[in-house]
CHARMM internal coordinates of N, CA and C (Angstrom, degrees):
IC EDIT
DIST 1 N 1 CA 1.4248
DIST 1 CA 1 C 1.5740
ANGL 1 N 1 CA 1 C 109.71
DIST 1 C 2 N 1.3145
ANGL 1 CA 1 C 2 N 121.09
DIHE 1 N 1 CA 1 C 2 N 79.21
DIST 2 N 2 CA 1.3315
ANGL 1 C 2 N 2 CA 121.84
DIHE 1 CA 1 C 2 N 2 CA -179.01
DIST 2 CA 2 C 1.6108
ANGL 2 N 2 CA 2 C 118.75
DIHE 1 C 2 N 2 CA 2 C -68.01
DIST 2 C 3 N 1.2001
ANGL 2 CA 2 C 3 N 120.15
DIHE 2 N 2 CA 2 C 3 N 145.64
DIST 3 N 3 CA 1.3826
ANGL 2 C 3 N 3 CA 127.55
DIHE 2 CA 2 C 3 N 3 CA -174.03
DIST 3 CA 3 C 1.5308
ANGL 3 N 3 CA 3 C 105.14
DIHE 2 C 3 N 3 CA 3 C -130.01
DIST 3 C 4 N 1.3027
ANGL 3 CA 3 C 4 N 120.15
DIHE 3 N 3 CA 3 C 4 N 114.48
DIST 4 N 4 CA 1.5189
ANGL 3 C 4 N 4 CA 123.87
DIHE 3 CA 3 C 4 N 4 CA 176.74
DIST 4 CA 4 C 1.5161
ANGL 4 N 4 CA 4 C 110.96
DIHE 3 C 4 N 4 CA 4 C -113.82
DIST 4 C 5 N 1.3064
ANGL 4 CA 4 C 5 N 112.90
DIHE 4 N 4 CA 4 C 5 N 130.59
DIST 5 N 5 CA 1.5035
ANGL 4 C 5 N 5 CA 120.58
DIHE 4 CA 4 C 5 N 5 CA 179.64
DIST 5 CA 5 C 1.4753
ANGL 5 N 5 CA 5 C 105.69
DIHE 4 C 5 N 5 CA 5 C -114.90
DIST 5 C 6 N 1.3573
ANGL 5 CA 5 C 6 N 115.92
DIHE 5 N 5 CA 5 C 6 N 114.83
DIST 6 N 6 CA 1.4230
ANGL 5 C 6 N 6 CA 120.16
DIHE 5 CA 5 C 6 N 6 CA 173.63
DIST 6 CA 6 C 1.5663
ANGL 6 N 6 CA 6 C 109.30
DIHE 5 C 6 N 6 CA 6 C -108.37
DIST 6 C 7 N 1.2793
ANGL 6 CA 6 C 7 N 111.67
DIHE 6 N 6 CA 6 C 7 N 121.06
DIST 7 N 7 CA 1.4320
ANGL 6 C 7 N 7 CA 120.87
DIHE 6 CA 6 C 7 N 7 CA -179.45
DIST 7 CA 7 C 1.5371
ANGL 7 N 7 CA 7 C 113.67
DIHE 6 C 7 N 7 CA 7 C -105.07
DIST 7 C 8 N 1.2274
ANGL 7 CA 7 C 8 N 120.61
DIHE 7 N 7 CA 7 C 8 N 124.73
DIST 8 N 8 CA 1.5023
ANGL 7 C 8 N 8 CA 125.15
DIHE 7 CA 7 C 8 N 8 CA -179.33
DIST 8 CA 8 C 1.5098
ANGL 8 N 8 CA 8 C 108.25
DIHE 7 C 8 N 8 CA 8 C -135.58
DIST 8 C 9 N 1.2586
ANGL 8 CA 8 C 9 N 112.67
DIHE 8 N 8 CA 8 C 9 N 155.97
DIST 9 N 9 CA 1.4057
ANGL 8 C 9 N 9 CA 120.29
DIHE 8 CA 8 C 9 N 9 CA 174.05
DIST 9 CA 9 C 1.5201
ANGL 9 N 9 CA 9 C 112.51
DIHE 8 C 9 N 9 CA 9 C -66.36
DIST 9 C 10 N 1.2358
ANGL 9 CA 9 C 10 N 120.19
DIHE 9 N 9 CA 9 C 10 N 141.94
DIST 10 N 10 CA 1.5393
ANGL 9 C 10 N 10 CA 123.85
DIHE 9 CA 9 C 10 N 10 CA -177.86
DIST 10 CA 10 C 1.4976
ANGL 10 N 10 CA 10 C 107.61
DIHE 9 C 10 N 10 CA 10 C -78.23
DIST 10 C 11 N 1.3270
ANGL 10 CA 10 C 11 N 115.45
DIHE 10 N 10 CA 10 C 11 N 87.41
DIST 11 N 11 CA 1.3901
ANGL 10 C 11 N 11 CA 120.87
DIHE 10 CA 10 C 11 N 11 CA 179.89
DIST 11 CA 11 C 1.5583
ANGL 11 N 11 CA 11 C 118.19
DIHE 10 C 11 N 11 CA 11 C -136.91
DIST 11 C 12 N 1.3338
ANGL 11 CA 11 C 12 N 112.07
DIHE 11 N 11 CA 11 C 12 N 39.10
DIST 12 N 12 CA 1.4429
ANGL 11 C 12 N 12 CA 120.32
DIHE 11 CA 11 C 12 N 12 CA 172.33
DIST 12 CA 12 C 1.5481
ANGL 12 N 12 CA 12 C 115.55
DIHE 11 C 12 N 12 CA 12 C 87.19
DIST 12 C 13 N 1.3423
ANGL 12 CA 12 C 13 N 113.49
DIHE 12 N 12 CA 12 C 13 N 35.40
DIST 13 N 13 CA 1.4817
ANGL 12 C 13 N 13 CA 117.58
DIHE 12 CA 12 C 13 N 13 CA 171.27
DIST 13 CA 13 C 1.5597
ANGL 13 N 13 CA 13 C 108.00
DIHE 12 C 13 N 13 CA 13 C -56.64
DIST 13 C 14 N 1.3086
ANGL 13 CA 13 C 14 N 114.78
DIHE 13 N 13 CA 13 C 14 N 136.43
DIST 14 N 14 CA 1.4813
ANGL 13 C 14 N 14 CA 118.25
DIHE 13 CA 13 C 14 N 14 CA 179.53
DIST 14 CA 14 C 1.5254
ANGL 14 N 14 CA 14 C 106.73
DIHE 13 C 14 N 14 CA 14 C -87.59
DIST 14 C 15 N 1.3730
ANGL 14 CA 14 C 15 N 111.44
DIHE 14 N 14 CA 14 C 15 N 159.82
DIST 15 N 15 CA 1.4321
ANGL 14 C 15 N 15 CA 118.48
DIHE 14 CA 14 C 15 N 15 CA 167.88
DIST 15 CA 15 C 1.4751
ANGL 15 N 15 CA 15 C 117.58
DIHE 14 C 15 N 15 CA 15 C -50.65
DIST 15 C 16 N 1.3415
ANGL 15 CA 15 C 16 N 110.28
DIHE 15 N 15 CA 15 C 16 N -42.81
DIST 16 N 16 CA 1.5009
ANGL 15 C 16 N 16 CA 117.78
DIHE 15 CA 15 C 16 N 16 CA 178.51
DIST 16 CA 16 C 1.5019
ANGL 16 N 16 CA 16 C 110.29
DIHE 15 C 16 N 16 CA 16 C -62.34
DIST 16 C 17 N 1.3447
ANGL 16 CA 16 C 17 N 117.37
DIHE 16 N 16 CA 16 C 17 N -51.65
DIST 17 N 17 CA 1.4822
ANGL 16 C 17 N 17 CA 118.08
DIHE 16 CA 16 C 17 N 17 CA 179.13
DIST 17 CA 17 C 1.5499
ANGL 17 N 17 CA 17 C 112.82
DIHE 16 C 17 N 17 CA 17 C -60.53
DIST 17 C 18 N 1.3257
ANGL 17 CA 17 C 18 N 115.20
DIHE 17 N 17 CA 17 C 18 N -29.55
DIST 18 N 18 CA 1.5819
ANGL 17 C 18 N 18 CA 116.66
DIHE 17 CA 17 C 18 N 18 CA 177.80
DIST 18 CA 18 C 1.5548
ANGL 18 N 18 CA 18 C 104.88
DIHE 17 C 18 N 18 CA 18 C -68.59
DIST 18 C 19 N 1.3071
ANGL 18 CA 18 C 19 N 116.10
DIHE 18 N 18 CA 18 C 19 N -43.31
DIST 19 N 19 CA 1.5338
ANGL 18 C 19 N 19 CA 117.74
DIHE 18 CA 18 C 19 N 19 CA -176.25
DIST 19 CA 19 C 1.5093
ANGL 19 N 19 CA 19 C 111.46
DIHE 18 C 19 N 19 CA 19 C -63.96
DIST 19 C 20 N 1.4535
ANGL 19 CA 19 C 20 N 116.43
DIHE 19 N 19 CA 19 C 20 N -33.85
DIST 20 N 20 CA 1.4867
ANGL 19 C 20 N 20 CA 120.50
DIHE 19 CA 19 C 20 N 20 CA -179.30
DIST 20 CA 20 C 1.5438
ANGL 20 N 20 CA 20 C 105.71
DIHE 19 C 20 N 20 CA 20 C -71.62
DIST 20 C 21 N 1.3777
ANGL 20 CA 20 C 21 N 121.76
DIHE 20 N 20 CA 20 C 21 N -40.30
DIST 21 N 21 CA 1.3649
ANGL 20 C 21 N 21 CA 119.77
DIHE 20 CA 20 C 21 N 21 CA -179.87
DIST 21 CA 21 C 1.4627
ANGL 21 N 21 CA 21 C 112.30
DIHE 20 C 21 N 21 CA 21 C -62.23
DIST 21 C 22 N 1.3445
ANGL 21 CA 21 C 22 N 119.30
DIHE 21 N 21 CA 21 C 22 N -44.36
DIST 22 N 22 CA 1.4308
ANGL 21 C 22 N 22 CA 126.33
DIHE 21 CA 21 C 22 N 22 CA -177.90
DIST 22 CA 22 C 1.5459
ANGL 22 N 22 CA 22 C 107.79
DIHE 21 C 22 N 22 CA 22 C -62.72
DIST 22 C 23 N 1.3479
ANGL 22 CA 22 C 23 N 121.47
DIHE 22 N 22 CA 22 C 23 N -46.11
DIST 23 N 23 CA 1.4229
ANGL 22 C 23 N 23 CA 122.34
DIHE 22 CA 22 C 23 N 23 CA 176.43
DIST 23 CA 23 C 1.4310
ANGL 23 N 23 CA 23 C 112.63
DIHE 22 C 23 N 23 CA 23 C -66.82
DIST 23 C 24 N 1.2881
ANGL 23 CA 23 C 24 N 120.73
DIHE 23 N 23 CA 23 C 24 N -41.72
DIST 24 N 24 CA 1.4486
ANGL 23 C 24 N 24 CA 123.78
DIHE 23 CA 23 C 24 N 24 CA 179.97
DIST 24 CA 24 C 1.4645
ANGL 24 N 24 CA 24 C 113.88
DIHE 23 C 24 N 24 CA 24 C -59.68
DIST 24 C 25 N 1.4041
ANGL 24 CA 24 C 25 N 112.82
DIHE 24 N 24 CA 24 C 25 N -48.41
DIST 25 N 25 CA 1.4575
ANGL 24 C 25 N 25 CA 116.99
DIHE 24 CA 24 C 25 N 25 CA 179.95
DIST 25 CA 25 C 1.5368
ANGL 25 N 25 CA 25 C 113.39
DIHE 24 C 25 N 25 CA 25 C -61.49
DIST 25 C 26 N 1.3963
ANGL 25 CA 25 C 26 N 109.90
DIHE 25 N 25 CA 25 C 26 N -45.26
DIST 26 N 26 CA 1.5040
ANGL 25 C 26 N 26 CA 114.17
DIHE 25 CA 25 C 26 N 26 CA 176.37
DIST 26 CA 26 C 1.4644
ANGL 26 N 26 CA 26 C 110.93
DIHE 25 C 26 N 26 CA 26 C -57.45
DIST 26 C 27 N 1.3125
ANGL 26 CA 26 C 27 N 122.43
DIHE 26 N 26 CA 26 C 27 N -49.16
DIST 27 N 27 CA 1.4137
ANGL 26 C 27 N 27 CA 126.83
DIHE 26 CA 26 C 27 N 27 CA -178.68
DIST 27 CA 27 C 1.5303
ANGL 27 N 27 CA 27 C 110.56
DIHE 26 C 27 N 27 CA 27 C -56.03
DIST 27 C 28 N 1.2743
ANGL 27 CA 27 C 28 N 115.81
DIHE 27 N 27 CA 27 C 28 N -42.45
DIST 28 N 28 CA 1.4482
ANGL 27 C 28 N 28 CA 118.39
DIHE 27 CA 27 C 28 N 28 CA -176.41
DIST 28 CA 28 C 1.6485
ANGL 28 N 28 CA 28 C 110.55
DIHE 27 C 28 N 28 CA 28 C -63.21
DIST 28 C 29 N 1.2878
ANGL 28 CA 28 C 29 N 109.77
DIHE 28 N 28 CA 28 C 29 N -45.20
DIST 29 N 29 CA 1.5455
ANGL 28 C 29 N 29 CA 114.65
DIHE 28 CA 28 C 29 N 29 CA 177.11
DIST 29 CA 29 C 1.5035
ANGL 29 N 29 CA 29 C 114.65
DIHE 28 C 29 N 29 CA 29 C -65.18
DIST 29 C 30 N 1.3805
ANGL 29 CA 29 C 30 N 116.75
DIHE 29 N 29 CA 29 C 30 N -32.82
DIST 30 N 30 CA 1.5056
ANGL 29 C 30 N 30 CA 118.79
DIHE 29 CA 29 C 30 N 30 CA 177.57
DIST 30 CA 30 C 1.4913
ANGL 30 N 30 CA 30 C 110.55
DIHE 29 C 30 N 30 CA 30 C -72.44
DIST 30 C 31 N 1.4155
ANGL 30 CA 30 C 31 N 118.86
DIHE 30 N 30 CA 30 C 31 N -42.79
DIST 31 N 31 CA 1.4121
ANGL 30 C 31 N 31 CA 122.03
DIHE 30 CA 30 C 31 N 31 CA -173.79
DIST 31 CA 31 C 1.6320
ANGL 31 N 31 CA 31 C 109.70
DIHE 30 C 31 N 31 CA 31 C -81.89
DIST 31 C 32 N 1.2965
ANGL 31 CA 31 C 32 N 117.02
DIHE 31 N 31 CA 31 C 32 N -26.23
DIST 32 N 32 CA 1.4952
ANGL 31 C 32 N 32 CA 116.67
DIHE 31 CA 31 C 32 N 32 CA -175.42
DIST 32 CA 32 C 1.5113
ANGL 32 N 32 CA 32 C 111.21
DIHE 31 C 32 N 32 CA 32 C -94.02
DIST 32 C 33 N 1.4000
ANGL 32 CA 32 C 33 N 115.61
DIHE 32 N 32 CA 32 C 33 N -40.64
DIST 33 N 33 CA 1.4073
ANGL 32 C 33 N 33 CA 120.24
DIHE 32 CA 32 C 33 N 33 CA -173.09
DIST 33 CA 33 C 1.5385
ANGL 33 N 33 CA 33 C 114.01
DIHE 32 C 33 N 33 CA 33 C -112.79
DIST 33 C 34 N 1.3200
ANGL 33 CA 33 C 34 N 113.74
DIHE 33 N 33 CA 33 C 34 N 1.18
DIST 34 N 34 CA 1.4570
ANGL 33 C 34 N 34 CA 119.31
DIHE 33 CA 33 C 34 N 34 CA -179.43
DIST 34 CA 34 C 1.5321
ANGL 34 N 34 CA 34 C 112.73
DIHE 33 C 34 N 34 CA 34 C 62.14
DIST 34 C 35 N 1.3216
ANGL 34 CA 34 C 35 N 120.99
DIHE 34 N 34 CA 34 C 35 N 35.37
DIST 35 N 35 CA 1.4164
ANGL 34 C 35 N 35 CA 127.61
DIHE 34 CA 34 C 35 N 35 CA -172.06
DIST 35 CA 35 C 1.5234
ANGL 35 N 35 CA 35 C 107.84
DIHE 34 C 35 N 35 CA 35 C -87.75
DIST 35 C 36 N 1.3765
ANGL 35 CA 35 C 36 N 117.74
DIHE 35 N 35 CA 35 C 36 N 149.20
DIST 36 N 36 CA 1.4619
ANGL 35 C 36 N 36 CA 121.13
DIHE 35 CA 35 C 36 N 36 CA -178.10
DIST 36 CA 36 C 1.5328
ANGL 36 N 36 CA 36 C 102.47
DIHE 35 C 36 N 36 CA 36 C -77.08
DIST 36 C 37 N 1.3652
ANGL 36 CA 36 C 37 N 120.41
DIHE 36 N 36 CA 36 C 37 N 131.99
DIST 37 N 37 CA 1.4870
ANGL 36 C 37 N 37 CA 122.05
DIHE 36 CA 36 C 37 N 37 CA 173.90
DIST 37 CA 37 C 1.5029
ANGL 37 N 37 CA 37 C 113.18
DIHE 36 C 37 N 37 CA 37 C -68.48
DIST 37 C 38 N 1.2921
ANGL 37 CA 37 C 38 N 118.33
DIHE 37 N 37 CA 37 C 38 N -24.57
DIST 38 N 38 CA 1.4806
ANGL 37 C 38 N 38 CA 122.96
DIHE 37 CA 37 C 38 N 38 CA 175.88
DIST 38 CA 38 C 1.5528
ANGL 38 N 38 CA 38 C 114.98
DIHE 37 C 38 N 38 CA 38 C -64.21
DIST 38 C 39 N 1.3345
ANGL 38 CA 38 C 39 N 113.95
DIHE 38 N 38 CA 38 C 39 N -20.79
DIST 39 N 39 CA 1.4213
ANGL 38 C 39 N 39 CA 118.14
DIHE 38 CA 38 C 39 N 39 CA 179.64
DIST 39 CA 39 C 1.5029
ANGL 39 N 39 CA 39 C 111.72
DIHE 38 C 39 N 39 CA 39 C -124.17
DIST 39 C 40 N 1.3168
ANGL 39 CA 39 C 40 N 114.60
DIHE 39 N 39 CA 39 C 40 N 28.77
DIST 40 N 40 CA 1.4856
ANGL 39 C 40 N 40 CA 123.37
DIHE 39 CA 39 C 40 N 40 CA 179.89
DIST 40 CA 40 C 1.4864
ANGL 40 N 40 CA 40 C 107.77
DIHE 39 C 40 N 40 CA 40 C -108.87
DIST 40 C 41 N 1.3411
ANGL 40 CA 40 C 41 N 119.25
DIHE 40 N 40 CA 40 C 41 N 112.26
DIST 41 N 41 CA 1.4865
ANGL 40 C 41 N 41 CA 123.50
DIHE 40 CA 40 C 41 N 41 CA -177.82
DIST 41 CA 41 C 1.5805
ANGL 41 N 41 CA 41 C 109.98
DIHE 40 C 41 N 41 CA 41 C -102.65
DIST 41 C 42 N 1.3426
ANGL 41 CA 41 C 42 N 114.59
DIHE 41 N 41 CA 41 C 42 N 132.59
DIST 42 N 42 CA 1.4353
ANGL 41 C 42 N 42 CA 121.58
DIHE 41 CA 41 C 42 N 42 CA 178.09
DIST 42 CA 42 C 1.5189
ANGL 42 N 42 CA 42 C 105.35
DIHE 41 C 42 N 42 CA 42 C -128.58
DIST 42 C 43 N 1.3570
ANGL 42 CA 42 C 43 N 113.53
DIHE 42 N 42 CA 42 C 43 N 124.85
DIST 43 N 43 CA 1.4339
ANGL 42 C 43 N 43 CA 120.63
DIHE 42 CA 42 C 43 N 43 CA 176.39
DIST 43 CA 43 C 1.5373
ANGL 43 N 43 CA 43 C 114.41
DIHE 42 C 43 N 43 CA 43 C -117.62
DIST 43 C 44 N 1.1859
ANGL 43 CA 43 C 44 N 119.92
DIHE 43 N 43 CA 43 C 44 N 129.23
DIST 44 N 44 CA 1.5276
ANGL 43 C 44 N 44 CA 123.21
DIHE 43 CA 43 C 44 N 44 CA 179.06
DIST 44 CA 44 C 1.4830
ANGL 44 N 44 CA 44 C 106.28
DIHE 43 C 44 N 44 CA 44 C -104.10
DIST 44 C 45 N 1.3876
ANGL 44 CA 44 C 45 N 114.27
DIHE 44 N 44 CA 44 C 45 N 121.16
DIST 45 N 45 CA 1.4251
ANGL 44 C 45 N 45 CA 119.57
DIHE 44 CA 44 C 45 N 45 CA 178.13
DIST 45 CA 45 C 1.5645
ANGL 45 N 45 CA 45 C 107.53
DIHE 44 C 45 N 45 CA 45 C -116.47
DIST 45 C 46 N 1.3843
ANGL 45 CA 45 C 46 N 110.67
DIHE 45 N 45 CA 45 C 46 N 124.96
DIST 46 N 46 CA 1.4180
ANGL 45 C 46 N 46 CA 115.66
DIHE 45 CA 45 C 46 N 46 CA -178.23
DIST 46 CA 46 C 1.5446
ANGL 46 N 46 CA 46 C 107.58
DIHE 45 C 46 N 46 CA 46 C -101.05
DIST 46 C 47 N 1.2557
ANGL 46 CA 46 C 47 N 115.75
DIHE 46 N 46 CA 46 C 47 N 122.54
DIST 47 N 47 CA 1.5389
ANGL 46 C 47 N 47 CA 124.32
DIHE 46 CA 46 C 47 N 47 CA -177.09
DIST 47 CA 47 C 1.4613
ANGL 47 N 47 CA 47 C 110.56
DIHE 46 C 47 N 47 CA 47 C -104.73
DIST 47 C 48 N 1.3228
ANGL 47 CA 47 C 48 N 116.91
DIHE 47 N 47 CA 47 C 48 N 124.49
DIST 48 N 48 CA 1.4974
ANGL 47 C 48 N 48 CA 123.41
DIHE 47 CA 47 C 48 N 48 CA 172.45
DIST 48 CA 48 C 1.5417
ANGL 48 N 48 CA 48 C 110.93
DIHE 47 C 48 N 48 CA 48 C -50.11
DIST 48 C 49 N 1.3433
ANGL 48 CA 48 C 49 N 111.16
DIHE 48 N 48 CA 48 C 49 N 139.40
DIST 49 N 49 CA 1.4946
ANGL 48 C 49 N 49 CA 113.12
DIHE 48 CA 48 C 49 N 49 CA -176.97
DIST 49 CA 49 C 1.5322
ANGL 49 N 49 CA 49 C 114.21
DIHE 48 C 49 N 49 CA 49 C -63.51
DIST 49 C 50 N 1.3567
ANGL 49 CA 49 C 50 N 114.84
DIHE 49 N 49 CA 49 C 50 N -21.03
DIST 50 N 50 CA 1.4556
ANGL 49 C 50 N 50 CA 117.43
DIHE 49 CA 49 C 50 N 50 CA 175.97
DIST 50 CA 50 C 1.5734
ANGL 50 N 50 CA 50 C 112.34
DIHE 49 C 50 N 50 CA 50 C -73.59
DIST 50 C 51 N 1.3182
ANGL 50 CA 50 C 51 N 114.25
DIHE 50 N 50 CA 50 C 51 N -13.36
DIST 51 N 51 CA 1.4857
ANGL 50 C 51 N 51 CA 120.65
DIHE 50 CA 50 C 51 N 51 CA 175.06
DIST 51 CA 51 C 1.4375
ANGL 51 N 51 CA 51 C 117.24
DIHE 50 C 51 N 51 CA 51 C -104.12
DIST 51 C 52 N 1.2928
ANGL 51 CA 51 C 52 N 118.53
DIHE 51 N 51 CA 51 C 52 N 16.02
DIST 52 N 52 CA 1.4440
ANGL 51 C 52 N 52 CA 121.13
DIHE 51 CA 51 C 52 N 52 CA 179.37
DIST 52 CA 52 C 1.4527
ANGL 52 N 52 CA 52 C 111.39
DIHE 51 C 52 N 52 CA 52 C -132.05
DIST 52 C 53 N 1.3262
ANGL 52 CA 52 C 53 N 120.10
DIHE 52 N 52 CA 52 C 53 N 117.59
DIST 53 N 53 CA 1.3759
ANGL 52 C 53 N 53 CA 123.32
DIHE 52 CA 52 C 53 N 53 CA -173.81
DIST 53 CA 53 C 1.5141
ANGL 53 N 53 CA 53 C 117.41
DIHE 52 C 53 N 53 CA 53 C -112.45
DIST 53 C 54 N 1.2207
ANGL 53 CA 53 C 54 N 119.00
DIHE 53 N 53 CA 53 C 54 N 154.85
DIST 54 N 54 CA 1.4022
ANGL 53 C 54 N 54 CA 134.78
DIHE 53 CA 53 C 54 N 54 CA -177.45
DIST 54 CA 54 C 1.5103
ANGL 54 N 54 CA 54 C 114.53
DIHE 53 C 54 N 54 CA 54 C -139.32
DIST 54 C 55 N 1.2682
ANGL 54 CA 54 C 55 N 119.23
DIHE 54 N 54 CA 54 C 55 N 117.62
DIST 55 N 55 CA 1.4489
ANGL 54 C 55 N 55 CA 119.12
DIHE 54 CA 54 C 55 N 55 CA 176.74
DIST 55 CA 55 C 1.5066
ANGL 55 N 55 CA 55 C 114.73
DIHE 54 C 55 N 55 CA 55 C 51.51
DIST 55 C 56 N 1.3280
ANGL 55 CA 55 C 56 N 117.56
DIHE 55 N 55 CA 55 C 56 N 37.67
DIST 56 N 56 CA 1.4706
ANGL 55 C 56 N 56 CA 122.05
DIHE 55 CA 55 C 56 N 56 CA 176.05
DIST 56 CA 56 C 1.4960
ANGL 56 N 56 CA 56 C 115.45
DIHE 55 C 56 N 56 CA 56 C 85.33
DIST 56 C 57 N 1.3654
ANGL 56 CA 56 C 57 N 117.76
DIHE 56 N 56 CA 56 C 57 N 4.37
DIST 57 N 57 CA 1.4686
ANGL 56 C 57 N 57 CA 121.90
DIHE 56 CA 56 C 57 N 57 CA 178.68
DIST 57 CA 57 C 1.5312
ANGL 57 N 57 CA 57 C 111.61
DIHE 56 C 57 N 57 CA 57 C -129.15
DIST 57 C 58 N 1.3458
ANGL 57 CA 57 C 58 N 116.34
DIHE 57 N 57 CA 57 C 58 N 150.08
DIST 58 N 58 CA 1.4627
ANGL 57 C 58 N 58 CA 116.02
DIHE 57 CA 57 C 58 N 58 CA 174.55
DIST 58 CA 58 C 1.4736
ANGL 58 N 58 CA 58 C 113.72
DIHE 57 C 58 N 58 CA 58 C -73.24
DIST 58 C 59 N 1.2694
ANGL 58 CA 58 C 59 N 119.23
DIHE 58 N 58 CA 58 C 59 N 156.25
DIST 59 N 59 CA 1.4878
ANGL 58 C 59 N 59 CA 120.95
DIHE 58 CA 58 C 59 N 59 CA 174.28
DIST 59 CA 59 C 1.5699
ANGL 59 N 59 CA 59 C 112.73
DIHE 58 C 59 N 59 CA 59 C -57.85
DIST 59 C 60 N 1.2740
ANGL 59 CA 59 C 60 N 113.74
DIHE 59 N 59 CA 59 C 60 N -34.72
DIST 60 N 60 CA 1.4459
ANGL 59 C 60 N 60 CA 120.30
DIHE 59 CA 59 C 60 N 60 CA 173.79
DIST 60 CA 60 C 1.5051
ANGL 60 N 60 CA 60 C 112.40
DIHE 59 C 60 N 60 CA 60 C -55.17
DIST 60 C 61 N 1.3411
ANGL 60 CA 60 C 61 N 118.55
DIHE 60 N 60 CA 60 C 61 N -52.66
DIST 61 N 61 CA 1.4540
ANGL 60 C 61 N 61 CA 126.72
DIHE 60 CA 60 C 61 N 61 CA -175.60
DIST 61 CA 61 C 1.6111
ANGL 61 N 61 CA 61 C 101.66
DIHE 60 C 61 N 61 CA 61 C -67.43
DIST 61 C 62 N 1.2715
ANGL 61 CA 61 C 62 N 121.22
DIHE 61 N 61 CA 61 C 62 N -42.72
DIST 62 N 62 CA 1.5311
ANGL 61 C 62 N 62 CA 116.79
DIHE 61 CA 61 C 62 N 62 CA -176.98
DIST 62 CA 62 C 1.5158
ANGL 62 N 62 CA 62 C 110.44
DIHE 61 C 62 N 62 CA 62 C -64.33
DIST 62 C 63 N 1.3992
ANGL 62 CA 62 C 63 N 117.20
DIHE 62 N 62 CA 62 C 63 N -40.52
DIST 63 N 63 CA 1.4319
ANGL 62 C 63 N 63 CA 121.41
DIHE 62 CA 62 C 63 N 63 CA -178.76
DIST 63 CA 63 C 1.5508
ANGL 63 N 63 CA 63 C 109.13
DIHE 62 C 63 N 63 CA 63 C -59.69
DIST 63 C 64 N 1.3580
ANGL 63 CA 63 C 64 N 113.60
DIHE 63 N 63 CA 63 C 64 N -45.03
DIST 64 N 64 CA 1.4124
ANGL 63 C 64 N 64 CA 120.98
DIHE 63 CA 63 C 64 N 64 CA -179.33
DIST 64 CA 64 C 1.4744
ANGL 64 N 64 CA 64 C 113.90
DIHE 63 C 64 N 64 CA 64 C -61.06
DIST 64 C 65 N 1.3871
ANGL 64 CA 64 C 65 N 117.86
DIHE 64 N 64 CA 64 C 65 N -42.54
DIST 65 N 65 CA 1.4843
ANGL 64 C 65 N 65 CA 124.20
DIHE 64 CA 64 C 65 N 65 CA 172.84
DIST 65 CA 65 C 1.5679
ANGL 65 N 65 CA 65 C 115.01
DIHE 64 C 65 N 65 CA 65 C -58.29
DIST 65 C 66 N 1.3595
ANGL 65 CA 65 C 66 N 111.38
DIHE 65 N 65 CA 65 C 66 N -41.84
DIST 66 N 66 CA 1.5350
ANGL 65 C 66 N 66 CA 120.01
DIHE 65 CA 65 C 66 N 66 CA 177.76
DIST 66 CA 66 C 1.4231
ANGL 66 N 66 CA 66 C 109.43
DIHE 65 C 66 N 66 CA 66 C -63.37
DIST 66 C 67 N 1.3416
ANGL 66 CA 66 C 67 N 118.66
DIHE 66 N 66 CA 66 C 67 N -44.81
DIST 67 N 67 CA 1.4614
ANGL 66 C 67 N 67 CA 126.78
DIHE 66 CA 66 C 67 N 67 CA -174.41
DIST 67 CA 67 C 1.5545
ANGL 67 N 67 CA 67 C 109.46
DIHE 66 C 67 N 67 CA 67 C -63.19
DIST 67 C 68 N 1.2916
ANGL 67 CA 67 C 68 N 114.16
DIHE 67 N 67 CA 67 C 68 N -34.36
DIST 68 N 68 CA 1.5240
ANGL 67 C 68 N 68 CA 124.39
DIHE 67 CA 67 C 68 N 68 CA -175.17
DIST 68 CA 68 C 1.5239
ANGL 68 N 68 CA 68 C 109.18
DIHE 67 C 68 N 68 CA 68 C -75.45
DIST 68 C 69 N 1.2369
ANGL 68 CA 68 C 69 N 119.68
DIHE 68 N 68 CA 68 C 69 N -18.92
DIST 69 N 69 CA 1.5065
ANGL 68 C 69 N 69 CA 120.67
DIHE 68 CA 68 C 69 N 69 CA -171.89
DIST 69 CA 69 C 1.5938
ANGL 69 N 69 CA 69 C 105.15
DIHE 68 C 69 N 69 CA 69 C -77.16
END
COOR INIT
IC SEED 1 N 1 CA 1 C
IC BUILD
């Protein structure tokens, strides 16, 4: 019973993109590990950019610096 957690920054992922992520992750486990899709769980967790850090800065701060260039 695989459980896949996909974490992405909360920046406007569409319903269609989420559907494709869920289907793609499921297909990968079915084809690679021969897992049953009926018992394969995929969760997409959207994280606010203030709560995601890279190299000591939040994604929000990094985006603001990039926009100021």
